[in-house]
C-alpha positions in Angstrom: 11.6 8.1 5.5 8.3 6.6 5.3 6.4 5.7 8.6 4.9 2.3 9.4 1.0 1.9 9.8 -0.3 2.9 13.6 -1.3 0.5 15.8 -4.9 2.2 15.8 -5.2 2.2 11.9 -4.2 -1.5 11.9 -6.8 -2.3 14.6 -9.5 -0.4 12.6 -8.7 -2.1 9.4 -8.5 -5.8 11.1 -11.9 -5.0 12.5 -13.4 -3.7 9.4 -16.1 -6.0 7.7 -16.3 -3.8 4.4 -15.5 -5.7 1.3 -14.4 -2.6 -0.6 -11.6 -2.5 -2.8 -9.4 0.0 -0.7 -10.1 -1.7 2.5 -8.9 -5.1 0.8 -5.9 -3.1 -0.4 -5.1 -1.8 3.0 -5.3 -5.2 4.5 -2.7 -6.8 1.9 -0.4 -3.7 2.2 -0.3 -4.0 6.1 0.3 -7.7 5.9 2.9 -7.6 3.1 4.7 -4.6 5.1 4.2 -2.1 2.1 3.9 1.5 3.3 1.1 3.8 1.8 3.7 6.2 0.9 5.5 3.9 -1.8 1.8 2.8 -3.0 1.0 6.4 -3.4 4.2 6.8 -5.4 3.6 4.0 -7.5 0.0 4.7 -8.1 0.5 8.5 -9.0 -2.0 9.8 -6.2 -1.4 11.4 -3.0 -0.9 9.6 0.6 -4.2 11.0 1.7 -6.0 9.6 -1.5 -4.5 6.0 -0.4 -5.4 6.3 3.1 -9.2 7.4 1.8 -9.2 4.4 -0.1 -8.1 2.3 2.7 -10.9 3.6 4.9 -13.5 2.6 2.2 -14.0 5.6 -0.3 -14.6 4.9 -3.6 -11.9 4.6 -6.3 -12.3 5.9 -9.9 -12.6 2.9 -12.6 -9.3 3.2 -13.8 -7.7 3.3 -10.1 -9.9 0.3 -9.1 -8.6 -1.6 -11.8 -5.2 -1.2 -11.1 -5.8 -2.0 -7.2 -7.4 -4.9 -7.9 -4.5 -6.0 -10.1 -1.8 -5.1 -7.4 -4.2 -6.6 -4.8 -3.9 -10.2 -6.9 -0.2 -9.9 -7.2 0.5 -9.0 -3.6 -1.5 -11.6 -2.5 0.1 -14.2 -4.7 3.8 -13.1 -3.7 2.3 -13.5 0.0 1.7 -17.2 -0.5 4.9 -17.7 -2.4 6.8 -16.1 0.6 8.3 -13.2 -1.5 6.5 -10.9 0.6 6.2 -9.5 3.4 8.9 -6.9 2.8 11.7 -7.2 5.4 12.1 -3.4 5.6 11.4 -0.6 3.8 14.3 -0.9 1.3 12.8 -4.3 0.5 9.3 -3.0 -0.1 10.6 0.1 -2.3 12.3 -2.5 -4.5 9.3 -5.0 -4.5 7.3 -2.1 -5.9 10.0 -0.8 -8.4 9.9 -4.0 -9.7 6.4 -4.3 -10.5 6.1 -1.0 -12.3 8.4 1.2 -14.2 8.2 3.9 -11.5 11.1 4.9 -9.5 10.4 6.1 -5.9 12.3 8.9 -5.6 13.8 9.5 -2.1 12.9 12.9 -2.3 9.1 12.0 -2.3 9.6 10.2 0.9 8.9 12.3 3.9 11.1 12.7 6.8 9.4 12.5 10.6 8.7 15.6 12.3 10.7 16.1 15.7 
């Protein structure tokens, strides 16, 4: 099961004044209730890579183009009321509807007790 964003991460992101693509991506993912793990499955990169982008690290050109496109789609869907996702199942279905990627349950990590 995917985890939601931590309070500290949300606060750090909201307070960021960076105009980097990854930070902008983090803000729309938080606002749309789409977890980083699902984004990583769709983008074909690790969750750690997604979080490094979210914190302002540079993206490769091919990834930056894809992220900018995804940001525009998510922002439009936020404006039209399609997002935010109501729950994890809705977030997963939303991302799968945008791509030809199936987010496998086996790729979703279970929380450690």
